[in-house]
N, C-alpha and C positions, 0 to 999 in steps of 0.2 A: 754652424760647424760643418767642416768638410768631411768627406767619407774617410774613415780610418780603416786601414788594411793591415791585418796581422795573420800569422801562420802558427798553427799548433800541430805538434806531432806526437804520436805514441805508437810504439812498435813499428808497423809498416803503414799506419794510417796517417794521412796528411789532410788537415783542415785549413781552408782559406776563408777568412772572415772579412766581410765588408760591413762596418758599423756606421749608421747615420742616425740623425735625430728622427724620432718617430713615436709610435704609440705602443711599442713593445712586441711587434710582430717578429717571430723567428721563423725563417724559411731555410730549410736544409735541402739541397739538391732540388730546388723548385717545388718542394713539398712542405706542408706545415710540420712543426716540431712533433706533435702527437701522432702524426701519420708516419713519419720516418722512424722515430724511436718510440715504439709502442708501449714498452714497459715503464712503469713508474720510477724505478731506481735510475734508469738511464736519463729520463726527463729531469729528475732531481739533480743528477750530476751536471747537466748542462745549465740549469737555472741557478745552481749554487753560487757562482760568483756574482750574479745579478742580485740574488736575494741578500747576500752578505753586505753588498754596497748600497742596497736600497734603490737600485736603478732599473727595476723590472719594466716599468712603463715609459722609460725615457728614450730608448733607442730601438730602431729597427735593425735586425741582424739578417744578413743574407750570407749563407754559408754554403760552400761547396766542399765536400769531403769524399775522399777516395782511398782505397787500399785498406787492408786489415779487416778485422771483424767488427761487429757492432759495438762492443765494449771499448775497443781501442779507438774507434771513431768518436765515440761519446767523450772519451777522455782527451782526445786531440781537440775537439770542439771546445771543451771546458778550458783548456790551456789558451786557446786562441782568444776566447772571450775575456779571460783574466788579463792577458797582455793588452788587449784593446782598451779595457777599462783603466789600466795604468797609463796608457798613452793619453787618454782623454783627461784624466785627473790623477795627478801624482799622489794625492792623499789616499787613493784607493789601495795603494801598495801596502800601507800599514795594516789594513784589514785582511788582504788576500795572502800576504807572505806567511803569517803564522799558521794559516790553514793549509799551507803547502800547495796552493793553487798556481803558483808561479814557477814551480819546479818542473822541469822536463824530466819525465821518468826515463832513465837511460836503459832499462832492461829490454833486451832484444832476444830474438830466438837464436840459440847457439847453432852454428853451422855443422852440417854432417861431415864427419871425417872419412877419408878413404880407408878401405880395409875394415870398416865397422858398419854395423847395421844402421845406427842412428848417431846422434851427436855423442851420447855417452854409452849407449847399449852396444855390446859387442856380439859377434857371432859366437856360438857355443864352442868352447875349447875342449878338444879331445886329446888326452895325453897319449893314448895308444891307438 
């Protein structure tokens, strides 16, 4: 199998994934998974598509991720892995789609408006 390249995004985080046949090694920004994402919920999020399809030990993943916070980065990586698994085997789509792992979350930070304190918050109004 040749190397599969996919991209996942969430908020302002962008993850680039290179998937090749291997033993199940996951490297994120040249560091192991449990060193980059130290908490268990984030590690679970990343391994979720691999666990659902039963391909934990079949592929080596080399991931570069930048931008955003740690949770946004984890969800961007999860989307990239899900897309790569669908590229490798189209049957994986049937298991990943109902779990919502192939959906790009469109929610972004709302921009700040001029004449206001923040996106929705306003300066205090004084009548007199």
